[in-house]
N, C-alpha and C positions, 0 to 999 in steps of 0.2 A: 545578361539574363540573370535574374535573381530568383531564388527559391524560397518559398515561405515554409518555415518549420513550425508546426503547431505542437505545443506542449500540453500535457495534462498531468496535474499533480493530484494524486488520490489521497483523500483523508476519510478514512472509514472507521467505524466503531468495531472493536474486536471483542471476541468472547474467549472463553477458555476451551472452546471446541476448535481445534486446529483445522479439521476438515471443513467446517463451516467458514472459518476465516479464509481458507484458500479458495473456496467456491465464491465467496464475496469478492475477493481480489480478482479472480478470473472474470466474473461478471462485469466488474468495473472497468477492467482492461478492455473487454469486448466493446462496452459502451463508448469508452473514450476513442477507441480505434474507429468505430462506426461513425463517430462525430468528427473524424479527420485528424486525430492526433497522430503525429509521427514519433514523438518521444513521450513515453508514459512512465511516471515515477511514482511507485507505491510508497506509502509511509514506512518509516523505520519500525522495526519490530512487529509489523502486522502479522507475520506468519510465525512469530515466536510465542511460546506459552510462558510468557514472563510479564510481570507488571512491576514497574519501578516506582509506582506511586507509594509514598510513605515507606520506602525501603532505603537502607543504607547502601549506596552504590558500591562501596568498598567490598561488600560481601559477595558481589556478583562476579568477581574476577577469579 
């Protein structure tokens, strides 16, 4: 007997509003789950108030 595992990878736009980002993530997770996803992977840094665009990564440590 085999089991099917359905994955969902989230790619969302973020803002500087942490609460708005978290609400966006929660909504996307609910949508993925309602579409049958067993494993849901949000994007990296989605809930972080940081932007690495045009930044020197050595200053982030």
